[in-house]
N, CA, C, O and the ligand as a Tripos MOL2 file, in Angstrom:
@<TRIPOS>MOLECULE
protein
  293   291    74     0     0
PROTEIN
NO_CHARGES

@<TRIPOS>ATOM
      1 N           0.8190   -1.2040    0.0000 N.3       1 MET1
      2 CA          0.0000    0.0000    0.0000 C.3       1 MET1
      3 C           0.8600    1.2650    0.0000 C.2       1 MET1
      4 O           0.4320    2.3240   -0.4580 O.2       1 MET1
      5 N           2.0730    1.1330    0.5190 N.am      2 ASP2
      6 CA          2.9440    2.3010    0.6180 C.3       2 ASP2
      7 C           3.7730    2.5220   -0.6440 C.2       2 ASP2
      8 O           4.5700    3.4550   -0.7390 O.2       2 ASP2
      9 N           3.5580    1.6480   -1.5870 N.am      3 GLN3
     10 CA          4.3740    1.7070   -2.7790 C.3       3 GLN3
     11 C           4.0100    2.9000   -3.6480 C.2       3 GLN3
     12 O           2.8340    3.2180   -3.8310 O.2       3 GLN3
     13 N           5.0160    3.5430   -4.1710 N.am      4 ALA4
     14 CA          4.7810    4.6530   -5.0770 C.3       4 ALA4
     15 C           5.0130    4.2030   -6.5110 C.2       4 ALA4
     16 O           5.7530    3.2560   -6.7770 O.2       4 ALA4
     17 N           4.3660    4.9020   -7.4160 N.am      5 CYS5
     18 CA          4.5340    4.5720   -8.8270 C.3       5 CYS5
     19 C           5.9760    4.8450   -9.2600 C.2       5 CYS5
     20 O           6.4820    5.9460   -9.0440 O.2       5 CYS5
     21 N           6.6360    3.8740   -9.8600 N.am      6 PRO6
     22 CA          8.0230    4.0590  -10.2880 C.3       6 PRO6
     23 C           8.1280    4.9740  -11.4990 C.2       6 PRO6
     24 O           9.2160    5.4330  -11.8470 O.2       6 PRO6
     25 N           7.0190    5.2300  -12.1240 N.am      7 SER7
     26 CA          7.0390    6.0510  -13.3250 C.3       7 SER7
     27 C           6.8540    7.5320  -13.0150 C.2       7 SER7
     28 O           7.5830    8.3770  -13.5350 O.2       7 SER7
     29 N           5.8740    7.8420  -12.1640 N.am      8 CYS8
     30 CA          5.5820    9.2510  -11.9100 C.3       8 CYS8
     31 C           5.6610    9.6170  -10.4310 C.2       8 CYS8
     32 O           5.5820   10.7930  -10.0770 O.2       8 CYS8
     33 N           5.8160    8.6240   -9.5730 N.am      9 GLY9
     34 CA          5.9720    8.9200   -8.1570 C.3       9 GLY9
     35 C           4.6700    9.0530   -7.3980 C.2       9 GLY9
     36 O           4.6770    9.2460   -6.1820 O.2       9 GLY9
     37 N           3.5700    8.9550   -8.0880 N.am     10 ASN10
     38 CA          2.2680    9.0350   -7.4280 C.3      10 ASN10
     39 C           2.1150    7.8820   -6.4330 C.2      10 ASN10
     40 O           2.5120    6.7480   -6.6990 O.2      10 ASN10
     41 N           1.5360    8.2070   -5.2980 N.am     11 ARG11
     42 CA          1.3930    7.1700   -4.2770 C.3      11 ARG11
     43 C           0.0120    6.5570   -4.2240 C.2      11 ARG11
     44 O          -0.2540    5.6630   -3.4210 O.2      11 ARG11
     45 N          -0.8530    7.0380   -5.0740 N.am     12 GLN12
     46 CA         -2.1930    6.4620   -5.0770 C.3      12 GLN12
     47 C          -2.2650    5.3060   -6.0660 C.2      12 GLN12
     48 O          -2.4670    5.4930   -7.2660 O.2      12 GLN12
     49 N          -2.0930    4.1100   -5.5220 N.am     13 ILE13
     50 CA         -2.0940    2.9130   -6.3440 C.3      13 ILE13
     51 C          -3.4470    2.2310   -6.2070 C.2      13 ILE13
     52 O          -3.9090    1.9560   -5.0990 O.2      13 ILE13
     53 N          -4.0630    1.9670   -7.3220 N.am     14 GLU14
     54 CA         -5.3830    1.3510   -7.3110 C.3      14 GLU14
     55 C          -5.2990   -0.1080   -7.7320 C.2      14 GLU14
     56 O          -4.3260   -0.5530   -8.3410 O.2      14 GLU14
     57 N          -6.3460   -0.8270   -7.3870 N.am     15 LYS15
     58 CA         -6.4190   -2.2140   -7.8060 C.3      15 LYS15
     59 C          -7.4560   -2.3760   -8.9020 C.2      15 LYS15
     60 O          -8.4910   -1.7100   -8.9000 O.2      15 LYS15
     61 N          -7.1690   -3.2540   -9.8230 N.am     16 GLY16
     62 CA         -8.1240   -3.5240  -10.8800 C.3      16 GLY16
     63 C          -8.1410   -5.0040  -11.2030 C.2      16 GLY16
     64 O          -7.3520   -5.7820  -10.6670 O.2      16 GLY16
     65 N          -9.0300   -5.3720  -12.0640 N.am     17 VAL17
     66 CA         -9.1010   -6.7530  -12.5210 C.3      17 VAL17
     67 C          -9.0630   -6.7430  -14.0430 C.2      17 VAL17
     68 O          -9.8170   -6.0140  -14.6890 O.2      17 VAL17
     69 N          -8.1910   -7.5460  -14.6010 N.am     18 LEU18
     70 CA         -8.1270   -7.6360  -16.0530 C.3      18 LEU18
     71 C          -9.3470   -8.3790  -16.5610 C.2      18 LEU18
     72 O          -9.7730   -9.3730  -15.9720 O.2      18 LEU18
     73 N          -9.8950   -7.9010  -17.6370 N.am     19 SER19
     74 CA        -11.0400   -8.6040  -18.1850 C.3      19 SER19
     75 C         -10.9220   -8.6990  -19.6930 C.2      19 SER19
     76 O         -10.2730   -7.8820  -20.3460 O.2      19 SER19
     77 N         -11.5680   -9.7210  -20.2200 N.am     20 ALA20
     78 CA        -11.6620   -9.8810  -21.6600 C.3      20 ALA20
     79 C         -13.1510   -9.9440  -21.9720 C.2      20 ALA20
     80 O         -13.8060  -10.9490  -21.6970 O.2      20 ALA20
     81 N         -13.6720   -8.8920  -22.5350 N.am     21 GLY21
     82 CA        -15.1000   -8.8630  -22.7550 C.3      21 GLY21
     83 C         -15.8080   -8.5810  -21.4570 C.2      21 GLY21
     84 O         -15.5620   -7.5650  -20.8080 O.2      21 GLY21
     85 N         -16.6790   -9.4750  -21.0850 N.am     22 PHE22
     86 CA        -17.5240   -9.2220  -19.9180 C.3      22 PHE22
     87 C         -17.0830   -9.9680  -18.6740 C.2      22 PHE22
     88 O         -17.6620   -9.8020  -17.6010 O.2      22 PHE22
     89 N         -16.0730  -10.7770  -18.8200 N.am     23 SER23
     90 CA        -15.6710  -11.5580  -17.6540 C.3      23 SER23
     91 C         -14.2130  -11.2940  -17.3200 C.2      23 SER23
     92 O         -13.4230  -10.8710  -18.1630 O.2      23 SER23
     93 N         -13.8880  -11.5520  -16.0840 N.am     24 ALA24
     94 CA        -12.5210  -11.3380  -15.6430 C.3      24 ALA24
     95 C         -11.5900  -12.3230  -16.3300 C.2      24 ALA24
     96 O         -11.9330  -13.4850  -16.5460 O.2      24 ALA24
     97 N         -10.4300  -11.8420  -16.6610 N.am     25 LEU25
     98 CA         -9.4220  -12.7030  -17.2580 C.3      25 LEU25
     99 C          -8.9810  -13.7420  -16.2340 C.2      25 LEU25
    100 O          -8.6810  -13.4210  -15.0840 O.2      25 LEU25
    101 N          -8.9500  -14.9680  -16.6740 N.am     26 GLN26
    102 CA         -8.6310  -16.0380  -15.7450 C.3      26 GLN26
    103 C          -7.2400  -16.5780  -16.0200 C.2      26 GLN26
    104 O          -6.8050  -16.6730  -17.1680 O.2      26 GLN26
    105 N          -6.5720  -16.9200  -14.9710 N.am     27 LEU27
    106 CA         -5.2830  -17.5830  -15.1070 C.3      27 LEU27
    107 C          -5.3990  -19.0190  -14.6240 C.2      27 LEU27
    108 O          -5.8720  -19.3000  -13.5230 O.2      27 LEU27
    109 N          -4.9440  -19.9200  -15.4980 N.am     28 HIS28
    110 CA         -4.8970  -21.3280  -15.1210 C.3      28 HIS28
    111 C          -3.4450  -21.7020  -14.9100 C.2      28 HIS28
    112 O          -2.5410  -21.1340  -15.5220 O.2      28 HIS28
    113 N          -3.2470  -22.6380  -14.0620 N.am     29 LYS29
    114 CA         -1.8940  -23.1580  -13.9290 C.3      29 LYS29
    115 C          -1.5470  -23.9000  -15.2100 C.2      29 LYS29
    116 O          -2.4020  -24.5470  -15.8150 O.2      29 LYS29
    117 N          -0.2950  -23.8030  -15.6150 N.am     30 LYS30
    118 CA          0.1400  -24.4310  -16.8540 C.3      30 LYS30
    119 C          -0.1720  -25.9220  -16.8490 C.2      30 LYS30
    120 O           0.1080  -26.6270  -15.8800 O.2      30 LYS30
    121 N          -0.7520  -26.3860  -17.9430 N.am     31 GLY31
    122 CA         -1.0720  -27.7950  -18.0470 C.3      31 GLY31
    123 C          -2.3760  -28.1730  -17.3730 C.2      31 GLY31
    124 O          -2.7580  -29.3430  -17.3470 O.2      31 GLY31
    125 N          -3.0490  -27.1850  -16.8320 N.am     32 GLN32
    126 CA         -4.3030  -27.4800  -16.1380 C.3      32 GLN32
    127 C          -5.4050  -26.5440  -16.6120 C.2      32 GLN32
    128 O          -6.1100  -25.9220  -15.8180 O.2      32 GLN32
    129 N          -5.5270  -26.4660  -17.9230 N.am     33 LEU33
    130 CA         -6.4820  -25.5270  -18.4970 C.3      33 LEU33
    131 C          -7.9270  -25.8510  -18.1590 C.2      33 LEU33
    132 O          -8.8000  -24.9830  -18.1880 O.2      33 LEU33
    133 N          -8.1580  -27.1060  -17.8420 N.am     34 HIS34
    134 CA         -9.5390  -27.4830  -17.5290 C.3      34 HIS34
    135 C          -9.7420  -27.5870  -16.0300 C.2      34 HIS34
    136 O         -10.7740  -28.0570  -15.5520 O.2      34 HIS34
    137 N          -8.7610  -27.1500  -15.3230 N.am     35 SER35
    138 CA         -8.8550  -27.2260  -13.8760 C.3      35 SER35
    139 C          -9.2030  -25.8560  -13.3090 C.2      35 SER35
    140 O          -9.7800  -25.0090  -13.9910 O.2      35 SER35
    141 N          -8.8530  -25.6680  -12.0930 N.am     36 LYS36
    142 CA         -9.1950  -24.4390  -11.4020 C.3      36 LYS36
    143 C          -8.5170  -23.2250  -12.0360 C.2      36 LYS36
    144 O          -7.4490  -23.3380  -12.6390 O.2      36 LYS36
    145 N          -9.1400  -22.0970  -11.8920 N.am     37 SER37
    146 CA         -8.5360  -20.8770  -12.3960 C.3      37 SER37
    147 C          -8.8230  -19.7550  -11.4160 C.2      37 SER37
    148 O          -9.6880  -19.8570  -10.5460 O.2      37 SER37
    149 N          -8.0800  -18.7030  -11.5860 N.am     38 SER38
    150 CA         -8.2500  -17.5590  -10.7040 C.3      38 SER38
    151 C          -8.2780  -16.2880  -11.5290 C.2      38 SER38
    152 O          -7.5490  -16.1800  -12.5150 O.2      38 SER38
    153 N          -9.0920  -15.3340  -11.1530 N.am     39 PRO39
    154 CA         -9.0820  -14.0470  -11.8640 C.3      39 PRO39
    155 C          -7.7260  -13.3590  -11.7120 C.2      39 PRO39
    156 O          -7.0620  -13.4800  -10.6830 O.2      39 PRO39
    157 N          -7.3380  -12.6450  -12.7470 N.am     40 VAL40
    158 CA         -6.0780  -11.9110  -12.7130 C.3      40 VAL40
    159 C          -6.3440  -10.4720  -12.2900 C.2      40 VAL40
    160 O          -7.1650   -9.7740  -12.8860 O.2      40 VAL40
    161 N          -5.6520  -10.0550  -11.2770 N.am     41 GLY41
    162 CA         -5.7910   -8.6860  -10.8110 C.3      41 GLY41
    163 C          -4.5500   -7.8750  -11.1440 C.2      41 GLY41
    164 O          -3.5160   -8.4250  -11.5230 O.2      41 GLY41
    165 N          -4.6610   -6.5880  -11.0020 N.am     42 ALA42
    166 CA         -3.5390   -5.7140  -11.2930 C.3      42 ALA42
    167 C          -3.5220   -4.5390  -10.3290 C.2      42 ALA42
    168 O          -4.5610   -4.1140   -9.8250 O.2      42 ALA42
    169 N          -2.3540   -4.0350  -10.0870 N.am     43 ARG43
    170 CA         -2.2240   -2.8130   -9.3140 C.3      43 ARG43
    171 C          -1.6500   -1.7530  -10.2440 C.2      43 ARG43
    172 O          -0.6290   -1.9660  -10.8980 O.2      43 ARG43
    173 N          -2.3110   -0.6300  -10.2910 N.am     44 TYR44
    174 CA         -1.8920    0.3830  -11.2520 C.3      44 TYR44
    175 C          -1.9090    1.7690  -10.6330 C.2      44 TYR44
    176 O          -2.6030    2.0330   -9.6510 O.2      44 TYR44
    177 N          -1.1440    2.6190  -11.2230 N.am     45 CYS45
    178 CA         -1.0710    4.0000  -10.7800 C.3      45 CYS45
    179 C          -2.3160    4.7500  -11.2500 C.2      45 CYS45
    180 O          -2.6780    4.6940  -12.4250 O.2      45 CYS45
    181 N          -2.9680    5.4550  -10.3170 N.am     46 SER46
    182 CA         -4.1960    6.1600  -10.6670 C.3      46 SER46
    183 C          -3.9160    7.4200  -11.4750 C.2      46 SER46
    184 O          -4.8300    8.0210  -12.0400 O.2      46 SER46
    185 N          -2.6780    7.8070  -11.5260 N.am     47 LYS47
    186 CA         -2.3410    9.0540  -12.1980 C.3      47 LYS47
    187 C          -1.8870    8.8330  -13.6470 C.2      47 LYS47
    188 O          -2.4350    9.4250  -14.5770 O.2      47 LYS47
    189 N          -0.8880    7.9820  -13.8200 N.am     48 CYS48
    190 CA         -0.3450    7.8090  -15.1680 C.3      48 CYS48
    191 C          -0.7390    6.4720  -15.7880 C.2      48 CYS48
    192 O          -0.5330    6.2450  -16.9800 O.2      48 CYS48
    193 N          -1.3040    5.5940  -14.9700 N.am     49 GLY49
    194 CA         -1.7710    4.3370  -15.5300 C.3      49 GLY49
    195 C          -0.7430    3.2310  -15.5720 C.2      49 GLY49
    196 O          -1.0200    2.1360  -16.0640 O.2      49 GLY49
    197 N           0.4260    3.5070  -15.0670 N.am     50 HIS50
    198 CA          1.4710    2.4870  -15.0530 C.3      50 HIS50
    199 C           1.0180    1.2840  -14.2360 C.2      50 HIS50
    200 O           0.5370    1.4380  -13.1130 O.2      50 HIS50
    201 N           1.1700    0.0950  -14.7930 N.am     51 ILE51
    202 CA          0.8130   -1.1160  -14.0570 C.3      51 ILE51
    203 C           2.0200   -1.5970  -13.2650 C.2      51 ILE51
    204 O           3.0700   -1.9240  -13.8170 O.2      51 ILE51
    205 N           1.8310   -1.6260  -11.9590 N.am     52 LEU52
    206 CA          2.9450   -2.0140  -11.1010 C.3      52 LEU52
    207 C           3.0980   -3.5220  -11.0020 C.2      52 LEU52
    208 O           4.2110   -4.0470  -10.9680 O.2      52 LEU52
    209 N           1.9920   -4.1950  -10.9580 N.am     53 SER53
    210 CA          2.1010   -5.6450  -10.8220 C.3      53 SER53
    211 C           0.8300   -6.3360  -11.2700 C.2      53 SER53
    212 O          -0.2660   -5.7750  -11.2450 O.2      53 SER53
    213 N           1.0210   -7.5560  -11.6740 N.am     54 LEU54
    214 CA         -0.1040   -8.4330  -11.9880 C.3      54 LEU54
    215 C          -0.0670   -9.5860  -11.0040 C.2      54 LEU54
    216 O           1.0020  -10.0160  -10.5710 O.2      54 LEU54
    217 N          -1.2110  -10.0680  -10.6670 N.am     55 TYR55
    218 CA         -1.2530  -11.1720   -9.7230 C.3      55 TYR55
    219 C          -2.5630  -11.9140   -9.8750 C.2      55 TYR55
    220 O          -3.5290  -11.4030  -10.4420 O.2      55 TYR55
    221 N          -2.5730  -13.1200   -9.3590 N.am     56 VAL56
    222 CA         -3.8350  -13.8600   -9.3460 C.3      56 VAL56
    223 C          -4.5450  -13.5720   -8.0370 C.2      56 VAL56
    224 O          -3.9210  -13.4560   -6.9820 O.2      56 VAL56
    225 N          -5.8460  -13.4610   -8.1260 N.am     57 GLU57
    226 CA         -6.6270  -13.1270   -6.9370 C.3      57 GLU57
    227 C          -6.6300  -14.2630   -5.9230 C.2      57 GLU57
    228 O          -6.6160  -14.0390   -4.7130 O.2      57 GLU57
    229 N          -6.6470  -15.4670   -6.4350 N.am     58 ASN58
    230 CA         -6.7560  -16.6180   -5.5420 C.3      58 ASN58
    231 C          -5.6810  -17.6540   -5.8220 C.2      58 ASN58
    232 O          -5.9720  -18.7200   -6.3640 O.2      58 ASN58
    233 N          -4.4590  -17.3550   -5.4600 N.am     59 PRO59
    234 CA         -3.3600  -18.2830   -5.7540 C.3      59 PRO59
    235 C          -3.5460  -19.6360   -5.0910 C.2      59 PRO59
    236 O          -3.0400  -20.6480   -5.5760 O.2      59 PRO59
    237 N          -4.2570  -19.6500   -4.0050 N.am     60 ASP60
    238 CA         -4.4340  -20.9080   -3.2810 C.3      60 ASP60
    239 C          -5.1740  -21.9570   -4.1070 C.2      60 ASP60
    240 O          -4.8350  -23.1400   -4.0730 O.2      60 ASP60
    241 N          -6.1710  -21.5180   -4.8370 N.am     61 ILE61
    242 CA         -6.9670  -22.4930   -5.5640 C.3      61 ILE61
    243 C          -6.2600  -23.0300   -6.7860 C.2      61 ILE61
    244 O          -6.6930  -24.0260   -7.3650 O.2      61 ILE61
    245 N          -5.1820  -22.3890   -7.1870 N.am     62 LEU62
    246 CA         -4.4330  -22.8890   -8.3370 C.3      62 LEU62
    247 C          -3.5410  -24.0540   -7.9470 C.2      62 LEU62
    248 O          -3.1360  -24.8450   -8.7980 O.2      62 LEU62
    249 N          -3.2450  -24.1570   -6.7020 N.am     63 GLY63
    250 CA         -2.3780  -25.2300   -6.2410 C.3      63 GLY63
    251 C          -0.9290  -24.7860   -6.3050 C.2      63 GLY63
    252 O          -0.4980  -24.1690   -7.2800 O.2      63 GLY63
    253 N          -0.2050  -25.0960   -5.2920 N.am     64 GLY64
    254 CA          1.1800  -24.6440   -5.2270 C.3      64 GLY64
    255 C           2.1240  -25.5510   -5.9870 C.2      64 GLY64
    256 O           3.0740  -25.0740   -6.6060 O.2      64 GLY64
    257 N           1.8840  -26.8310   -5.9500 N.am     65 HIS65
    258 CA          2.7920  -27.7780   -6.5800 C.3      65 HIS65
    259 C           2.0400  -28.6540   -7.5680 C.2      65 HIS65
    260 O           0.8340  -28.5050   -7.7670 O.2      65 HIS65
    261 N           2.7550  -29.5430   -8.1630 N.am     66 GLU66
    262 CA          2.1440  -30.3690   -9.1830 C.3      66 GLU66
    263 C           1.3970  -31.5520   -8.5880 C.2      66 GLU66
    264 O           0.7530  -32.3110   -9.3120 O.2      66 GLU66
    265 N           1.4770  -31.7040   -7.3230 N.am     67 ALA67
    266 CA          0.7780  -32.7980   -6.6880 C.3      67 ALA67
    267 C          -0.7260  -32.6580   -6.8820 C.2      67 ALA67
    268 O          -1.2680  -31.5530   -6.8590 O.2      67 ALA67
    269 N          -1.3690  -33.7580   -7.0660 N.am     68 ASP68
    270 CA         -2.8070  -33.7290   -7.2950 C.3      68 ASP68
    271 C          -3.5960  -33.6410   -5.9860 C.2      68 ASP68
    272 O          -4.7800  -33.3060   -5.9730 O.2      68 ASP68
    273 N          -2.9230  -33.9410   -4.9200 N.am     69 SER69
    274 CA         -3.6400  -33.9390   -3.6490 C.3      69 SER69
    275 C          -3.9000  -32.5190   -3.1840 C.2      69 SER69
    276 O          -2.9660  -31.7360   -3.0100 O.2      69 SER69
    277 N          -5.1420  -32.1920   -2.9860 N.am     70 PRO70
    278 CA         -5.4720  -30.8560   -2.4860 C.3      70 PRO70
    279 C          -4.9840  -30.6800   -1.0540 C.2      70 PRO70
    280 O          -5.0960  -31.5750   -0.2150 O.2      70 PRO70
    281 N          -4.4470  -29.5110   -0.8110 N.am     71 LYS71
    282 CA         -3.9300  -29.2440    0.5250 C.3      71 LYS71
    283 C          -5.0740  -29.1240    1.5370 C.2      71 LYS71
    284 O          -5.1660  -29.8610    2.5180 O.2      71 LYS71
    285 N          -5.9080  -28.1820    1.2470 N.am     72 SER72
    286 CA         -7.0180  -27.9650    2.1750 C.3      72 SER72
    287 C          -8.1950  -27.3950    1.4110 C.2      72 SER72
    288 O          -8.0320  -26.7170    0.3960 O.2      72 SER72
    289 N          -9.3260  -27.6690    1.8910 N.am     73 ASN73
    290 CA        -10.5150  -27.1100    1.2610 C.3      73 ASN73
    291 C         -11.2370  -26.1960    2.1930 C.2      73 ASN73
    292 O         -12.2690  -25.6310    1.8290 O.2      73 ASN73
    293 ZN          2.2690    6.8500  -12.1490 Zn       74 ZN74
@<TRIPOS>BOND
     1     1     2 1
     2     2     3 1
     3     3     4 2
     4     3     5 am
     5     5     6 1
     6     6     7 1
     7     7     8 2
     8     7     9 am
     9     9    10 1
    10    10    11 1
    11    11    12 2
    12    11    13 am
    13    13    14 1
    14    14    15 1
    15    15    16 2
    16    15    17 am
    17    17    18 1
    18    18    19 1
    19    19    20 2
    20    19    21 am
    21    21    22 1
    22    22    23 1
    23    23    24 2
    24    23    25 am
    25    25    26 1
    26    26    27 1
    27    27    28 2
    28    27    29 am
    29    29    30 1
    30    30    31 1
    31    31    32 2
    32    31    33 am
    33    33    34 1
    34    34    35 1
    35    35    36 2
    36    35    37 am
    37    37    38 1
    38    38    39 1
    39    39    40 2
    40    39    41 am
    41    41    42 1
    42    42    43 1
    43    43    44 2
    44    43    45 am
    45    45    46 1
    46    46    47 1
    47    47    48 2
    48    47    49 am
    49    49    50 1
    50    50    51 1
    51    51    52 2
    52    51    53 am
    53    53    54 1
    54    54    55 1
    55    55    56 2
    56    55    57 am
    57    57    58 1
    58    58    59 1
    59    59    60 2
    60    59    61 am
    61    61    62 1
    62    62    63 1
    63    63    64 2
    64    63    65 am
    65    65    66 1
    66    66    67 1
    67    67    68 2
    68    67    69 am
    69    69    70 1
    70    70    71 1
    71    71    72 2
    72    71    73 am
    73    73    74 1
    74    74    75 1
    75    75    76 2
    76    75    77 am
    77    77    78 1
    78    78    79 1
    79    79    80 2
    80    79    81 am
    81    81    82 1
    82    82    83 1
    83    83    84 2
    84    83    85 am
    85    85    86 1
    86    86    87 1
    87    87    88 2
    88    87    89 am
    89    89    90 1
    90    90    91 1
    91    91    92 2
    92    91    93 am
    93    93    94 1
    94    94    95 1
    95    95    96 2
    96    95    97 am
    97    97    98 1
    98    98    99 1
    99    99   100 2
   100    99   101 am
   101   101   102 1
   102   102   103 1
   103   103   104 2
   104   103   105 am
   105   105   106 1
   106   106   107 1
   107   107   108 2
   108   107   109 am
   109   109   110 1
   110   110   111 1
   111   111   112 2
   112   111   113 am
   113   113   114 1
   114   114   115 1
   115   115   116 2
   116   115   117 am
   117   117   118 1
   118   118   119 1
   119   119   120 2
   120   119   121 am
   121   121   122 1
   122   122   123 1
   123   123   124 2
   124   123   125 am
   125   125   126 1
   126   126   127 1
   127   127   128 2
   128   127   129 am
   129   129   130 1
   130   130   131 1
   131   131   132 2
   132   131   133 am
   133   133   134 1
   134   134   135 1
   135   135   136 2
   136   135   137 am
   137   137   138 1
   138   138   139 1
   139   139   140 2
   140   139   141 am
   141   141   142 1
   142   142   143 1
   143   143   144 2
   144   143   145 am
   145   145   146 1
   146   146   147 1
   147   147   148 2
   148   147   149 am
   149   149   150 1
   150   150   151 1
   151   151   152 2
   152   151   153 am
   153   153   154 1
   154   154   155 1
   155   155   156 2
   156   155   157 am
   157   157   158 1
   158   158   159 1
   159   159   160 2
   160   159   161 am
   161   161   162 1
   162   162   163 1
   163   163   164 2
   164   163   165 am
   165   165   166 1
   166   166   167 1
   167   167   168 2
   168   167   169 am
   169   169   170 1
   170   170   171 1
   171   171   172 2
   172   171   173 am
   173   173   174 1
   174   174   175 1
   175   175   176 2
   176   175   177 am
   177   177   178 1
   178   178   179 1
   179   179   180 2
   180   179   181 am
   181   181   182 1
   182   182   183 1
   183   183   184 2
   184   183   185 am
   185   185   186 1
   186   186   187 1
   187   187   188 2
   188   187   189 am
   189   189   190 1
   190   190   191 1
   191   191   192 2
   192   191   193 am
   193   193   194 1
   194   194   195 1
   195   195   196 2
   196   195   197 am
   197   197   198 1
   198   198   199 1
   199   199   200 2
   200   199   201 am
   201   201   202 1
   202   202   203 1
   203   203   204 2
   204   203   205 am
   205   205   206 1
   206   206   207 1
   207   207   208 2
   208   207   209 am
   209   209   210 1
   210   210   211 1
   211   211   212 2
   212   211   213 am
   213   213   214 1
   214   214   215 1
   215   215   216 2
   216   215   217 am
   217   217   218 1
   218   218   219 1
   219   219   220 2
   220   219   221 am
   221   221   222 1
   222   222   223 1
   223   223   224 2
   224   223   225 am
   225   225   226 1
   226   226   227 1
   227   227   228 2
   228   227   229 am
   229   229   230 1
   230   230   231 1
   231   231   232 2
   232   231   233 am
   233   233   234 1
   234   234   235 1
   235   235   236 2
   236   235   237 am
   237   237   238 1
   238   238   239 1
   239   239   240 2
   240   239   241 am
   241   241   242 1
   242   242   243 1
   243   243   244 2
   244   243   245 am
   245   245   246 1
   246   246   247 1
   247   247   248 2
   248   247   249 am
   249   249   250 1
   250   250   251 1
   251   251   252 2
   252   251   253 am
   253   253   254 1
   254   254   255 1
   255   255   256 2
   256   255   257 am
   257   257   258 1
   258   258   259 1
   259   259   260 2
   260   259   261 am
   261   261   262 1
   262   262   263 1
   263   263   264 2
   264   263   265 am
   265   265   266 1
   266   266   267 1
   267   267   268 2
   268   267   269 am
   269   269   270 1
   270   270   271 1
   271   271   272 2
   272   271   273 am
   273   273   274 1
   274   274   275 1
   275   275   276 2
   276   275   277 am
   277   277   278 1
   278   278   279 1
   279   279   280 2
   280   279   281 am
   281   281   282 1
   282   282   283 1
   283   283   284 2
   284   283   285 am
   285   285   286 1
   286   286   287 1
   287   287   288 2
   288   287   289 am
   289   289   290 1
   290   290   291 1
   291   291   292 2
@<TRIPOS>SUBSTRUCTURE
     1 MET1         2 RESIDUE 1 A MET
     2 ASP2         6 RESIDUE 1 A ASP
     3 GLN3        10 RESIDUE 1 A GLN
     4 ALA4        14 RESIDUE 1 A ALA
     5 CYS5        18 RESIDUE 1 A CYS
     6 PRO6        22 RESIDUE 1 A PRO
     7 SER7        26 RESIDUE 1 A SER
     8 CYS8        30 RESIDUE 1 A CYS
     9 GLY9        34 RESIDUE 1 A GLY
    10 ASN10       38 RESIDUE 1 A ASN
    11 ARG11       42 RESIDUE 1 A ARG
    12 GLN12       46 RESIDUE 1 A GLN
    13 ILE13       50 RESIDUE 1 A ILE
    14 GLU14       54 RESIDUE 1 A GLU
    15 LYS15       58 RESIDUE 1 A LYS
    16 GLY16       62 RESIDUE 1 A GLY
    17 VAL17       66 RESIDUE 1 A VAL
    18 LEU18       70 RESIDUE 1 A LEU
    19 SER19       74 RESIDUE 1 A SER
    20 ALA20       78 RESIDUE 1 A ALA
    21 GLY21       82 RESIDUE 1 A GLY
    22 PHE22       86 RESIDUE 1 A PHE
    23 SER23       90 RESIDUE 1 A SER
    24 ALA24       94 RESIDUE 1 A ALA
    25 LEU25       98 RESIDUE 1 A LEU
    26 GLN26      102 RESIDUE 1 A GLN
    27 LEU27      106 RESIDUE 1 A LEU
    28 HIS28      110 RESIDUE 1 A HIS
    29 LYS29      114 RESIDUE 1 A LYS
    30 LYS30      118 RESIDUE 1 A LYS
    31 GLY31      122 RESIDUE 1 A GLY
    32 GLN32      126 RESIDUE 1 A GLN
    33 LEU33      130 RESIDUE 1 A LEU
    34 HIS34      134 RESIDUE 1 A HIS
    35 SER35      138 RESIDUE 1 A SER
    36 LYS36      142 RESIDUE 1 A LYS
    37 SER37      146 RESIDUE 1 A SER
    38 SER38      150 RESIDUE 1 A SER
    39 PRO39      154 RESIDUE 1 A PRO
    40 VAL40      158 RESIDUE 1 A VAL
    41 GLY41      162 RESIDUE 1 A GLY
    42 ALA42      166 RESIDUE 1 A ALA
    43 ARG43      170 RESIDUE 1 A ARG
    44 TYR44      174 RESIDUE 1 A TYR
    45 CYS45      178 RESIDUE 1 A CYS
    46 SER46      182 RESIDUE 1 A SER
    47 LYS47      186 RESIDUE 1 A LYS
    48 CYS48      190 RESIDUE 1 A CYS
    49 GLY49      194 RESIDUE 1 A GLY
    50 HIS50      198 RESIDUE 1 A HIS
    51 ILE51      202 RESIDUE 1 A ILE
    52 LEU52      206 RESIDUE 1 A LEU
    53 SER53      210 RESIDUE 1 A SER
    54 LEU54      214 RESIDUE 1 A LEU
    55 TYR55      218 RESIDUE 1 A TYR
    56 VAL56      222 RESIDUE 1 A VAL
    57 GLU57      226 RESIDUE 1 A GLU
    58 ASN58      230 RESIDUE 1 A ASN
    59 PRO59      234 RESIDUE 1 A PRO
    60 ASP60      238 RESIDUE 1 A ASP
    61 ILE61      242 RESIDUE 1 A ILE
    62 LEU62      246 RESIDUE 1 A LEU
    63 GLY63      250 RESIDUE 1 A GLY
    64 GLY64      254 RESIDUE 1 A GLY
    65 HIS65      258 RESIDUE 1 A HIS
    66 GLU66      262 RESIDUE 1 A GLU
    67 ALA67      266 RESIDUE 1 A ALA
    68 ASP68      270 RESIDUE 1 A ASP
    69 SER69      274 RESIDUE 1 A SER
    70 PRO70      278 RESIDUE 1 A PRO
    71 LYS71      282 RESIDUE 1 A LYS
    72 SER72      286 RESIDUE 1 A SER
    73 ASN73      290 RESIDUE 1 A ASN
    74 ZN74       293 GROUP 0 **** ****
């Protein structure tokens, strides 16, 4: 939250969600296109529009490792 925009120095960083059409852009873990997915979010500068970072909203549901066993539900 304390991060400033590296491009213009603005400290007001907003959150957004990437979308394609009417739905949020989803990220699937590689090789698991038919499995769980998570919406992709972004943090961007409210002033110049610079995107500071992209991230998945729900990294937990993507699974951390290649193991098929779910950690927790
Ligand atoms: Zn900026």
